[in-house]
Backbone as JSON, one array per atom type, in Angstrom:
{
  "sequence": "QVQLVESGGGLVQPGGSLRLSCTASGSINSIYAMAWYRQAPGKQRELVARITKSDYTNYADSLKGRFTISRDNAKNTVLLQMNNLKPEDTAVYYCNAIRMPTMQNYWGQGTQVTVSS",
  "N": [[31.18, -14.65, -4.33], [29.01, -12.39, -6.08], [28.77, -9.45, -7.91], [26.53, -7.03, -9.14], [25.82, -4.57, -11.51], [23.63, -2.26, -12.69], [22.52, -0.34, -15.55], [21.16, 2.21, -17.72], [18.49, 2.89, -17.41], [15.69, 5.23, -17.37], [13.7, 8.05, -18.48], [11.15, 7.7, -20.82], [9.11, 8.15, -23.71], [5.8, 6.85, -24.37], [5.77, 4.08, -26.57], [8.4, 4.3, -27.18], [11.89, 3.21, -26.9], [14.22, 1.47, -24.79], [17.38, 0.38, -23.57], [18.56, -1.76, -21.23], [21.38, -2.49, -19.18], [23.4, -4.88, -17.55], [26.13, -5.5, -15.67], [28.22, -8.03, -14.58], [30.4, -8.98, -11.91], [33.08, -10.49, -10.04], [32.62, -13.75, -8.86], [32.04, -14.85, -11.54], [32.14, -17.07, -13.18], [30.7, -19.02, -11.95], [28.08, -18.46, -12.32], [24.84, -19.44, -13.13], [22.5, -18.54, -14.37], [21.14, -15.45, -15.57], [18.97, -12.7, -15.02], [16.25, -10.4, -15.55], [14.17, -8.6, -13.43], [11.23, -6.82, -12.42], [9.7, -4.21, -10.51], [6.85, -2.58, -9.81], [5.31, 0.33, -8.29], [3.61, -0.55, -5.36], [3.24, -3.15, -6.17], [4.14, -6.64, -6.53], [7.46, -7.92, -7.01], [8.34, -9.01, -10.23], [9.21, -11.51, -12.66], [10.88, -10.58, -15.61], [12.54, -11.43, -17.79], [14.74, -14.16, -18.49], [18.01, -15.57, -18.92], [19.98, -18.36, -19.53], [23.16, -20.0, -18.83], [23.55, -21.58, -21.01], [22.28, -20.22, -22.92], [19.53, -20.5, -23.04], [16.38, -18.97, -23.06], [13.72, -17.35, -21.31], [10.58, -15.66, -21.0], [8.34, -13.32, -19.47], [4.99, -13.89, -20.18], [3.39, -11.75, -21.02], [5.16, -9.98, -22.05], [6.48, -10.94, -24.2], [7.83, -10.56, -27.43], [8.12, -7.82, -27.26], [10.19, -7.31, -25.52], [13.64, -8.19, -25.29], [16.11, -10.36, -24.2], [19.62, -10.67, -23.87], [23.09, -11.75, -24.08], [26.4, -10.52, -23.54], [29.16, -12.01, -23.58], [31.85, -11.38, -23.56], [31.96, -9.04, -22.19], [30.86, -9.66, -19.8], [28.17, -9.12, -19.47], [24.66, -8.61, -19.36], [21.94, -7.84, -21.4], [18.91, -5.97, -21.79], [16.68, -5.36, -24.12], [14.17, -3.14, -24.69], [11.25, -2.53, -26.33], [8.66, -0.54, -27.88], [7.52, 0.64, -25.57], [5.28, 0.89, -22.78], [3.1, 2.77, -20.6], [2.5, 1.1, -18.44], [4.8, -0.35, -18.15], [6.39, 1.02, -16.49], [8.57, 0.95, -13.81], [10.87, -0.17, -11.25], [13.69, -1.74, -12.38], [15.4, -4.71, -11.89], [18.48, -6.41, -11.89], [19.37, -9.82, -11.82], [21.19, -12.62, -10.61], [21.9, -16.08, -10.6], [23.71, -18.31, -8.77], [25.71, -21.16, -9.08], [26.94, -23.91, -7.03], [24.92, -23.57, -5.23], [22.61, -22.24, -5.89], [22.22, -19.66, -5.11], [20.87, -16.39, -4.92], [21.62, -13.25, -6.38], [21.43, -9.7, -6.39], [21.09, -6.65, -8.26], [21.23, -3.06, -7.74], [19.08, -1.86, -8.83], [17.31, -0.08, -11.41], [15.58, 2.74, -12.49], [12.82, 2.83, -14.63], [10.78, 4.85, -16.46], [7.85, 5.35, -18.13], [6.29, 7.7, -19.88], [4.32, 10.37, -21.15]],
  "CA": [[30.29, -13.5, -4.39], [28.76, -11.79, -7.4], [28.28, -8.07, -7.86], [25.77, -6.68, -10.34], [25.61, -3.14, -11.66], [22.71, -1.98, -13.79], [22.5, 1.0, -16.12], [20.32, 2.34, -18.89], [17.12, 3.32, -17.16], [15.41, 6.63, -17.62], [12.36, 8.47, -18.88], [10.91, 7.52, -22.25], [7.71, 8.32, -24.08], [5.14, 5.62, -24.83], [6.19, 3.68, -27.91], [9.84, 4.4, -27.3], [12.73, 2.05, -26.57], [15.34, 1.6, -23.87], [18.19, -0.82, -23.4], [19.18, -1.89, -19.91], [22.6, -3.27, -19.16], [23.8, -5.37, -16.24], [27.48, -6.06, -15.71], [28.54, -8.87, -13.43], [31.8, -9.12, -11.54], [33.26, -11.43, -8.95], [32.67, -15.18, -9.23], [31.12, -14.92, -12.67], [32.15, -18.41, -13.79], [29.74, -19.87, -11.24], [26.71, -18.01, -12.59], [24.05, -20.35, -13.96], [21.54, -17.78, -15.16], [20.92, -14.06, -15.21], [17.59, -12.34, -15.33], [15.72, -9.08, -15.19], [12.89, -8.52, -12.74], [10.78, -5.44, -12.22], [8.74, -3.99, -9.42], [6.12, -1.33, -9.9], [4.83, 0.76, -6.97], [2.47, -1.27, -4.83], [3.12, -4.48, -6.75], [5.23, -7.56, -6.23], [8.5, -8.05, -8.01], [7.98, -10.05, -11.19], [10.22, -11.85, -13.66], [10.72, -10.03, -16.95], [13.19, -12.35, -18.72], [15.9, -14.88, -17.93], [18.86, -16.25, -19.89], [20.87, -19.27, -18.83], [24.52, -20.11, -19.34], [23.47, -22.24, -22.31], [21.52, -19.31, -23.79], [18.08, -20.69, -23.01], [15.71, -17.77, -22.58], [12.28, -17.36, -21.09], [10.03, -14.34, -20.81], [6.96, -13.17, -19.0], [4.12, -14.04, -21.36], [2.85, -10.46, -21.43], [6.22, -9.14, -22.62], [7.05, -11.57, -25.4], [7.71, -9.78, -28.65], [8.54, -6.43, -27.04], [11.45, -7.3, -24.76], [14.6, -9.21, -25.69], [17.28, -10.48, -23.33], [20.78, -11.23, -24.56], [24.33, -11.7, -23.29], [27.69, -10.19, -24.15], [30.06, -12.74, -22.68], [33.16, -10.71, -23.47], [31.84, -7.93, -21.24], [30.15, -10.16, -18.62], [27.02, -8.22, -19.43], [23.36, -9.04, -19.87], [21.2, -6.69, -21.92], [17.47, -6.1, -21.96], [16.17, -4.41, -25.09], [12.74, -2.94, -24.46], [10.67, -1.76, -27.43], [7.24, -0.22, -27.79], [7.25, 0.72, -24.14], [3.96, 1.35, -22.38], [3.12, 3.31, -19.23], [2.48, 0.02, -17.44], [6.16, -0.88, -17.99], [7.07, 1.83, -15.48], [8.95, 0.15, -12.65], [12.3, -0.33, -11.01], [14.15, -2.97, -12.99], [16.5, -5.29, -11.12], [19.25, -7.5, -12.45], [19.46, -10.97, -10.9], [22.06, -13.72, -11.01], [21.82, -17.3, -9.8], [25.05, -18.88, -8.73], [25.82, -22.58, -8.78], [25.89, -24.93, -7.01], [23.97, -23.32, -4.15], [21.44, -21.52, -6.41], [22.07, -18.41, -4.38], [20.47, -15.26, -5.75], [22.25, -11.96, -6.19], [20.62, -8.63, -6.98], [21.63, -5.33, -8.44], [20.6, -2.02, -6.94], [17.86, -1.44, -9.51], [17.35, 1.12, -12.24], [14.21, 3.21, -12.71], [12.31, 3.05, -15.98], [9.52, 5.57, -16.43], [7.26, 5.54, -19.46], [5.3, 8.75, -19.69], [4.36, 11.46, -22.13]],
  "C": [[30.17, -12.99, -5.83], [28.24, -10.39, -7.17], [27.65, -7.74, -9.21], [25.55, -5.18, -10.37], [24.78, -2.89, -12.91], [22.91, -0.56, -14.31], [21.51, 1.01, -17.28], [18.88, 2.77, -18.66], [16.93, 4.79, -17.47], [13.96, 6.87, -17.96], [12.22, 8.34, -20.39], [9.43, 7.69, -22.53], [7.1, 6.99, -24.49], [5.49, 5.35, -26.29], [7.68, 3.73, -28.12], [10.56, 3.13, -26.87], [13.79, 2.44, -25.56], [16.1, 0.29, -23.87], [18.86, -0.76, -22.04], [20.39, -2.8, -20.01], [22.92, -3.66, -17.72], [25.16, -6.04, -16.37], [27.78, -6.79, -14.42], [30.05, -8.89, -13.18], [31.88, -10.05, -10.34], [33.34, -12.85, -9.49], [31.74, -15.45, -10.41], [31.09, -16.3, -13.32], [31.16, -19.35, -13.14], [28.3, -19.46, -11.49], [26.01, -18.97, -13.54], [23.11, -19.59, -14.89], [21.52, -16.34, -14.67], [19.55, -13.65, -15.71], [17.35, -10.87, -15.01], [14.35, -9.28, -14.55], [12.49, -7.05, -12.72], [9.76, -5.39, -11.1], [8.15, -2.6, -9.57], [5.61, -0.94, -8.51], [3.58, -0.02, -6.55], [2.29, -2.67, -5.36], [4.32, -5.33, -6.36], [6.26, -7.54, -7.37], [8.16, -9.21, -8.93], [9.13, -10.27, -12.19], [9.87, -11.2, -15.01], [11.28, -11.03, -17.98], [14.4, -12.96, -18.04], [16.69, -15.51, -19.08], [19.85, -17.1, -19.11], [22.25, -19.28, -19.48], [24.55, -20.76, -20.72], [22.59, -21.47, -23.29], [20.05, -19.66, -23.93], [17.45, -19.45, -22.42], [14.25, -18.05, -22.28], [11.83, -15.97, -20.67], [8.68, -14.41, -20.12], [6.07, -13.16, -20.24], [3.67, -12.68, -21.91], [3.88, -9.59, -22.14], [6.84, -9.72, -23.87], [6.78, -10.71, -26.62], [8.12, -8.33, -28.49], [9.91, -6.35, -26.38], [12.34, -8.45, -25.24], [15.79, -9.19, -24.75], [18.4, -11.13, -24.11], [22.01, -11.08, -23.67], [25.49, -11.25, -24.16], [28.75, -10.79, -23.24], [31.41, -12.03, -22.51], [33.14, -9.6, -22.43], [31.15, -8.34, -19.96], [28.87, -9.36, -18.39], [25.78, -8.9, -19.99], [22.57, -7.78, -20.24], [19.72, -7.0, -21.97], [17.04, -4.98, -22.91], [14.66, -4.34, -24.94], [12.19, -2.02, -25.54], [9.18, -1.53, -27.19], [6.79, -0.13, -26.34], [5.9, 1.36, -23.86], [4.04, 1.91, -20.97], [3.14, 2.23, -18.16], [3.83, -0.68, -17.3], [6.97, -0.08, -16.97], [7.31, 1.01, -14.22], [10.44, 0.34, -12.39], [12.69, -1.7, -11.55], [15.42, -3.44, -12.29], [17.17, -6.41, -11.91], [19.42, -8.58, -11.38], [20.44, -11.99, -11.47], [21.87, -14.88, -10.05], [23.16, -18.01, -9.92], [24.98, -20.35, -8.35], [26.95, -22.8, -7.79], [24.8, -24.66, -5.98], [22.67, -22.68, -4.61], [21.18, -20.25, -5.62], [21.77, -17.28, -5.35], [21.26, -14.02, -5.37], [21.43, -10.91, -6.95], [21.43, -7.38, -7.19], [20.83, -4.32, -7.63], [19.3, -1.52, -7.56], [18.07, -0.18, -10.32], [15.91, 1.49, -12.62], [13.94, 3.38, -14.2], [10.94, 3.69, -15.85], [9.06, 5.82, -17.85], [6.11, 6.52, -19.33], [5.46, 9.79, -20.78], [4.44, 12.81, -21.42]]
}
């Protein structure tokens, strides 16, 4: 099992920055990749960014250049740095982990990000 706990969400003005953090616990050595997804009201959950165990990263095309995903292995933590935030970035952001070898998905409880003046 893997447990994920997110933090760092909140209210920010357009153009501002936030950093989300996701700390994993449990069977962390079996994690293949971790990612951030988001879900806005009335919309489907979408991938924001993913980072694999070998540090390969991929991003939603629309977010490249504004969002950066990284890992702090010593703290079993994945970070999402979000810059130049826009109102359309408002959503609940979820941390995700994929565990080998079954490719089972695990989810955090979500953290709200609101971009508004």
